[in-house]
C-alpha positions as semicolon CSV with decimal commas, in nm:
position;residue;x (nm);y (nm);z (nm)
1;Q;0,073;-0,056;0,014
2;V;0,135;0,328;-0,099
3;Q;0,015;0,619;0,046
4;L;0,000;0,987;-0,045
5;V;-0,097;1,347;0,093
6;E;-0,093;1,672;-0,042
7;S;-0,010;2,026;0,037
8;G;0,045;2,390;-0,007
9;G;-0,305;2,435;-0,219
10;G;-0,493;2,799;-0,187
11;L;-0,563;3,083;-0,358
12;V;-0,339;3,311;-0,606
13;Q;-0,298;3,628;-0,808
14;A;-0,217;3,560;-1,176
15;G;0,148;3,590;-1,181
16;G;0,221;3,437;-0,900
17;S;0,351;3,130;-0,763
18;L;0,294;2,826;-0,521
19;R;0,474;2,492;-0,494
20;L;0,274;2,222;-0,376
21;S;0,367;1,859;-0,215
22;C;0,300;1,597;-0,182
23;A;0,441;1,281;0,166
24;V;0,455;0,932;-0,026
25;S;0,503;0,648;0,224
26;G;0,417;0,290;0,214
27;S;0,566;0,076;-0,033
28;I;0,779;0,345;-0,197
29;N;0,981;0,022;-0,418
30;S;0,672;-0,057;-0,551
31;I;0,618;0,277;-0,710
32;N;0,778;0,303;-1,109
33;D;0,656;0,672;-1,140
34;L;0,502;0,980;-0,946
35;G;0,285;1,282;-1,077
36;W;0,064;1,560;-1,047
37;Y;-0,324;1,602;-1,214
38;R;-0,572;1,820;-1,235
39;Q;-0,905;1,858;-1,230
40;A;-1,100;2,224;-1,270
41;P;-1,483;2,196;-1,272
42;G;-1,638;2,073;-1,578
43;K;-1,347;1,831;-1,729
44;Q;-1,187;1,545;-1,687
45;R;-0,909;1,483;-1,478
46;E;-0,567;1,553;-1,682
47;L;-0,205;1,474;-1,681
48;V;-0,047;1,795;-1,557
49;A;0,372;1,670;-1,505
50;A;0,519;1,350;-1,362
51;I;0,880;1,159;-1,319
52;A;1,002;0,828;-1,323
53;R;1,134;0,652;-1,159
54;R;1,507;0,723;-1,297
55;G;1,361;1,065;-1,288
56;T;1,321;1,155;-1,585
57;T;0,984;1,403;-1,633
58;T;0,714;1,493;-1,853
59;Y;0,509;1,830;-1,836
60;A;0,165;1,887;-2,007
61;D;0,208;2,134;-2,288
62;S;0,015;2,421;-2,103
63;V;0,228;2,408;-1,814
64;K;0,583;2,365;-1,930
65;G;0,845;2,641;-1,898
66;R;0,623;2,722;-1,656
67;F;0,612;2,413;-1,361
68;T;0,893;2,169;-1,255
69;I;0,803;1,892;-1,071
70;S;1,084;1,744;-0,884
71;R;1,150;1,483;-0,545
72;D;1,357;1,479;-0,272
73;N;1,611;1,155;-0,351
74;A;1,427;0,920;-0,037
75;K;1,144;0,950;-0,300
76;T;0,927;1,049;-0,026
77;T;0,862;1,395;-0,107
78;L;0,743;1,514;-0,501
79;Y;0,709;1,895;-0,553
80;L;0,496;2,066;-0,824
81;Q;0,613;2,428;-0,822
82;M;0,408;2,670;-1,028
83;N;0,496;3,013;-1,173
84;S;0,350;3,225;-1,353
85;L;-0,004;3,118;-1,248
86;K;-0,250;3,120;-1,474
87;P;-0,680;3,173;-1,368
88;E;-0,706;2,800;-1,609
89;D;-0,538;2,628;-1,397
90;T;-0,742;2,632;-1,086
91;A;-0,804;2,328;-1,036
92;V;-0,819;2,038;-0,732
93;Y;-0,375;1,853;-0,769
94;Y;-0,364;1,576;-0,753
95;C;-0,073;1,366;-0,669
96;H;-0,044;0,962;-0,794
97;A;0,192;0,730;-0,800
98;D;0,220;0,453;-1,021
99;G;0,238;0,173;-0,859
100;I;0,364;-0,174;-0,959
101;L;0,024;-0,395;-0,925
102;R;-0,246;-0,076;-0,925
103;D;-0,225;0,324;-0,933
104;Y;-0,312;0,550;-0,583
105;W;-0,469;0,882;-0,486
106;G;-0,437;1,130;-0,288
107;K;-0,745;1,348;-0,197
108;G;-0,642;1,651;-0,366
109;T;-0,536;2,060;-0,252
110;L;-0,707;2,341;-0,365
111;V;-0,532;2,592;-0,633
112;T;-0,756;2,877;-0,726
113;V;-0,608;3,161;-0,947
114;S;-0,795;3,496;-0,985
115;S;-0,768;3,748;-1,286
């Protein structure tokens, strides 16, 4: 089992920055990739960024150059640094772990960007 707990969401003005954190615990060695997804009201959940076991990163086109995904060396904390935020970034952000046997999700943290 893997547990994921997000933090760091909040209200920010357009152009501002936030850093999301995801505390990862449990069977960490069973995780392949870690990532951040988001779901805006009335829209489907979408991938924001992911980092593979070996460190390769992937970003949605809409956040490239603005967001940075990273993790600590122990792989117990996942981060998402979000800069130059836009109102369209408003969503609930979820931490995701691609496990060997199943996927895991956190409960999400709300990010609201005001114009």
